[in-house]
C-alpha positions in Angstrom: 28.9 130.4 156.6 32.2 130.7 157.1 32.8 127.5 158.6 31.2 125.5 156.3 33.0 127.0 153.4 36.5 125.8 154.9 34.8 122.1 155.1 33.8 122.5 151.5 37.4 123.6 150.2 38.9 120.7 152.7 36.8 117.7 151.2 37.8 118.8 147.6 41.2 119.2 148.1 40.8 115.5 149.7 38.9 113.9 147.0 41.2 116.0 144.3 44.5 114.3 146.1 43.2 110.5 145.9 41.8 111.3 141.9 45.3 111.9 140.9 47.7 110.6 143.4 49.6 107.3 143.2 51.4 108.1 140.2 54.5 105.8 139.6 58.1 107.0 138.7 61.0 105.4 137.0 64.1 106.8 137.9 67.4 105.9 137.2 70.4 105.4 134.5 71.1 103.9 131.0 74.5 102.4 129.7 75.0 101.9 125.9 77.0 99.7 124.1 77.7 98.9 120.2 78.7 95.3 120.5 76.6 92.7 121.6 79.1 89.4 122.7 76.9 85.9 122.8 78.7 85.2 126.3 77.1 87.8 127.7 73.5 87.0 127.1 71.3 84.1 126.7 69.2 84.2 123.3 66.9 81.4 123.7 65.5 83.3 127.5 66.6 86.6 127.3 68.9 86.1 130.6 72.2 88.0 130.9 74.3 89.4 133.3 75.5 92.7 131.3 72.9 95.9 133.0 72.1 97.4 130.6 69.6 99.9 133.0 68.7 99.8 136.5 66.0 101.9 137.4 64.5 103.1 140.8 60.5 102.2 140.6 58.5 104.5 143.5 54.9 105.6 144.2 53.8 108.7 145.7 51.9 106.7 148.2 51.8 102.9 149.1 50.5 100.9 148.5 49.7 100.3 144.9 48.9 97.5 142.2 51.2 97.0 139.2 52.3 95.1 136.6 56.1 95.1 134.3 56.1 94.9 130.8 59.8 94.1 129.4 60.2 94.0 125.6 63.2 93.9 123.2 63.0 94.3 120.1 65.2 93.7 117.4 65.7 95.6 113.9 68.5 93.8 111.8 68.7 93.0 108.4 71.4 90.4 109.4 68.5 88.3 111.4 65.7 89.0 108.9 63.9 91.1 111.9 62.1 94.2 112.3 59.8 95.3 115.2 56.6 93.7 114.0 58.2 90.7 116.0 59.6 91.1 119.4 62.5 88.7 120.3 61.5 88.7 123.6 58.2 90.0 125.5 57.6 89.2 129.3 54.5 90.3 131.5 54.3 89.4 135.2 51.1 89.3 137.1 49.9 92.1 139.1 51.7 92.5 142.4 51.6 94.8 145.5 53.8 97.7 145.3 54.7 98.4 149.2 58.3 100.6 148.7 61.0 101.4 146.1 62.3 98.5 144.3 65.1 98.1 141.7 64.2 96.9 137.9 67.3 96.0 135.9 67.3 94.3 132.7 69.3 91.4 134.4 66.2 91.2 136.3 63.7 90.4 133.4 63.6 87.3 131.2 61.4 84.6 130.7 62.3 83.0 134.0 61.9 85.7 136.4 60.6 84.9 139.8 61.4 88.2 141.6 62.7 91.6 141.8 64.4 93.3 145.2 63.4 96.0 146.9 65.7 98.9 147.3 66.7 98.2 150.9 67.7 94.3 149.7 64.2 92.1 150.5 62.9 90.6 147.6 59.2 91.1 146.1 58.3 87.9 144.9 56.1 87.7 140.7 55.0 85.6 138.4 55.8 86.0 134.7 52.5 85.4 132.7 52.8 83.8 129.4 56.4 85.0 128.5 57.6 85.2 124.9 60.5 84.9 122.8 61.3 84.8 118.9 62.0 81.2 119.0 58.2 80.7 119.9 57.7 82.4 115.9 56.8 79.4 113.7 58.6 81.8 110.9 61.6 82.2 112.4 65.0 80.3 111.4 66.9 79.9 114.6 69.7 77.6 112.6 70.4 80.8 110.8 70.9 83.0 113.9 72.9 80.1 115.5 75.1 80.0 112.6 75.6 84.1 112.4 76.5 84.1 115.8 79.0 81.4 116.1 80.8 83.4 112.9 81.1 86.5 114.8 80.7 85.3 118.3 78.5 88.1 119.0 74.6 89.0 118.2 74.7 90.7 114.8 74.4 94.3 113.8 71.1 95.9 114.1 69.1 98.1 116.1 68.4 97.0 119.7 64.9 98.7 121.3 64.3 97.7 124.8 60.8 99.0 126.2 59.9 99.0 129.5 56.2 99.7 130.7 55.0 99.3 134.5 51.4 99.9 134.5 49.6 101.0 137.5 46.3 99.2 138.1 45.2 101.5 140.9 45.3 104.6 138.5 45.9 103.7 135.0 46.7 107.1 134.2 49.8 107.0 136.3 51.7 104.7 134.4 55.1 105.0 133.3 56.9 103.7 130.6 60.9 104.2 129.8 62.2 103.1 125.8 66.0 102.8 125.1 67.7 101.6 122.1 71.2 100.2 121.0 72.5 100.7 117.9 74.9 97.6 117.7 77.7 97.7 115.2 81.0 96.5 115.6 82.8 99.4 114.1 86.6 97.8 113.3 87.9 100.4 110.6 90.5 103.1 111.5 92.7 104.6 109.0 95.4 107.4 109.0 95.0 110.4 107.3 97.7 112.7 108.4 100.1 114.1 108.6 103.1 111.6 107.0 102.1 107.9 106.0 103.9 104.7 105.8 107.1 104.3 107.2 108.9 103.3 103.9 108.2 106.3 102.7 109.4 108.6 104.9 111.2 110.5 102.0 107.9 112.0 101.0 106.6 112.5 103.9 107.8 115.9 105.5 106.3 118.6 107.0 107.2 122.0 107.4 105.3 122.8 111.1 106.0 121.5 114.7 102.7 121.8 115.3 100.8 119.0 113.4 97.2 118.9 113.4 96.3 114.9 113.0 93.3 113.3 111.2 92.3 109.9 110.8 89.0 108.1 109.9 86.8 105.2 111.2 83.3 103.4 111.1 80.7 106.2 112.6 80.1 105.5 116.7 78.4 107.8 118.7 79.6 106.4 122.0 83.1 105.6 120.7 86.6 107.2 121.6 90.4 107.4 120.7 93.3 108.2 121.9 97.0 109.0 120.3 100.6 108.9 120.7 103.7 110.0 119.0 107.3 109.1 119.1 110.3 110.1 117.8 112.4 107.6 115.7 116.0 107.7 116.6 117.9 105.9 113.2 120.6 104.8 115.8 118.3 102.9 118.1 115.3 102.3 116.1 115.4 99.3 113.7 111.2 100.4 112.7 108.7 102.2 113.4 107.3 99.5 115.5 110.6 100.2 117.7 109.8 103.7 118.1 106.1 103.6 119.1 106.7 101.2 122.0 109.8 103.1 123.3 109.8 106.9 124.8 106.8 108.9 124.0 106.8 112.6 123.4 103.4 112.7 123.4 102.0 111.7 126.4 104.9 112.8 128.2 103.8 110.3 131.3 105.3 106.9 129.9 103.0 105.1 132.4 100.1 106.1 130.3 101.2 105.0 127.1 98.1 106.8 124.8 97.0 110.3 125.1 94.7 111.5 126.7 94.3 110.0 129.8 91.1 108.8 130.7 88.3 111.9 131.9 85.5 111.6 134.5 83.2 110.2 132.1 85.4 107.5 131.2 85.8 108.8 127.6 89.2 109.8 125.6 89.4 112.1 122.4 85.7 112.3 120.9 86.6 113.1 117.3 89.1 112.0 114.4 91.1 115.1 114.4 93.8 116.0 117.5 95.7 119.2 117.2 99.3 118.9 118.7 99.0 120.6 121.7 101.3 123.7 122.9 101.9 122.6 126.4 101.9 119.2 128.1 104.1 117.7 124.9 107.6 117.0 124.0 108.3 119.9 121.6 108.9 118.5 118.1 112.0 119.9 116.4 112.8 120.5 112.7 115.0 117.3 111.2 113.7 114.8 113.5 111.4 111.4 112.5 108.1 111.3 114.3 105.5 108.1 114.1 102.4 108.4 115.5 99.5 105.9 115.9 95.5 106.2 117.1 93.6 103.3 119.6 90.3 103.5 118.9 87.9 103.0 122.2 85.0 100.5 121.9 82.2 100.2 124.4 81.4 96.3 124.4 79.3 94.4 127.0 82.0 92.3 128.0 83.7 95.8 128.7 85.9 98.2 125.9 87.5 96.9 123.3 90.8 98.5 121.5 91.5 98.7 117.9 95.1 99.7 117.3 95.4 102.2 114.0 98.9 101.2 111.5 101.9 104.0 112.2 102.4 106.1 110.4 105.5 108.2 109.9 106.7 112.0 109.0 109.8 114.6 109.0 109.6 118.1 110.1 111.7 119.5 107.5 114.7 121.5 108.5 113.9 125.4 108.4 115.5 128.1 106.6 117.4 130.8 108.8 114.6 132.9 109.1 111.8 131.3 108.6 109.3 131.4 111.4 106.1 128.9 111.7 104.0 131.7 114.1 104.6 134.4 111.3 103.9 131.8 108.2 100.6 130.9 109.8 99.6 134.9 110.2 100.4 135.4 106.7 98.2 132.3 106.2 95.3 133.5 108.0 95.7 137.5 106.4 96.7 136.8 103.2 99.9 137.4 101.0 99.1 141.5 100.4 97.4 142.7 104.1 100.7 140.3 105.5 103.4 142.5 103.8 101.5 145.8 104.9 102.1 144.7 108.4 105.4 142.8 108.4 106.9 143.6 105.5 109.9 146.8 104.6 108.3 149.8 106.5 105.1 147.9 107.8 104.5 148.7 111.5 105.2 145.0 112.4 108.8 144.5 110.9 111.1 143.1 112.3 108.4 141.0 114.9 109.8 137.7 115.7 107.0 135.2 117.0 107.4 133.4 119.7 104.4 132.6 122.7 105.1 135.1 125.0 105.3 138.1 121.9 102.2 136.7 120.6 98.8 138.5 121.7 96.1 137.9 119.3 92.6 139.1 120.6 89.2 139.5 118.9 86.9 136.8 117.7 86.3 134.0 115.3 83.1 133.7 113.5 81.8 131.2 110.4 79.1 131.7 108.5 77.7 134.8 111.5 78.2 132.4 114.0 81.0 133.5 116.8 83.2 130.2 117.4 85.3 132.2 120.1 86.7 135.2 121.4 89.1 136.9 123.6 93.1 135.6 123.3 93.5 133.3 120.3 97.4 131.1 121.3 99.9 129.8 119.3 97.6 126.3 119.2 94.8 127.4 117.8 96.7 130.2 115.2 98.3 126.8 113.8 95.0 125.4 113.5 93.4 128.1 111.7 96.1 128.1 109.7 96.3 124.4 108.7 92.5 124.3 107.9 92.7 127.5 105.5 95.6 125.7 103.8 93.8 122.2 103.5 90.3 124.3 101.8 88.3 123.4 104.6 87.8 127.1 105.8 88.1 130.6 104.3 88.9 134.0 105.1 85.7 136.3 103.8 87.0 139.1 106.3 90.1 139.9 108.5 91.0 143.2 110.7 94.2 144.3 112.5 94.2 146.5 114.8 
């Protein structure tokens, strides 16, 4: 009986393996863009040399019979298109998969005749009844061509890419990937503060030597920014443009031109604000005029596109004797009454001189009960908090000094 029981278990496991085996997998990466230039895609066939995705199709066992479906759907008001009508739809006839194979968007269009195994060997396939929007009698191709000619790019909209690999051997083991790209050419870029147009420099004074830079632009989740700041020297520069193209105080490394240097992910500043750093830049000085500019980086199908803002200027006001920007920031955070108790006549911190070595603030910052930062707070963070309080963006509910 013991031997018989072992045989029955082995048969059960084998039959279960065949029932649940040959499950397909799609592994890989997807690249995002916000602008599709027409030179990078043939709108009549769907062919393109811009790689949006590169997946590796594999199975837990071979051979396996599969077919591939690829669709491009566009939701675009300028084109009068929605997802109900595919812009491109390609379905292959069934073929036998013998090993891992690449599936790229660059390989899928109405003229597709092969894919490529990971080892480079071609895999012949046949496209069965391809469809494009141009086959739709209700579609107006002239209107689309006119829009493209005017802008040189595909109209703004949401471009959805659907990839389905049907497992004909084991239908339950099919696999699907769906990705969407929001194409909108975000060109607006406006500076907010500090300062303003260079012609109005007499009205553009600030007190702090650690300014907080702000700008605004069209929403773009995958766009990024970088900034540069330079000193305007009246005897050397005839305009703000001369100064910003000359030696910069940020970045220090003149060959870069802009700050920050590109990171490992190819990104720069992800937000529309920037606190002048406490280190890694030339210290700004009272009495000097500075100019600044922001650059927006927009990923497109033809590489990154760069948009430069106008140039703003500001002057750092000459500070009266005894003025201490760090102590003034502490006053803003604590409030006048609490500040005078500590730093005023008879206060335990009377005579304190603020500098990077003597300032050591520890504790935590929380907003609506959520802790944002704990531990030592550096000068840049303190000045940023003070600036946000002055601008009314945050308010201090309670503070404690130990």
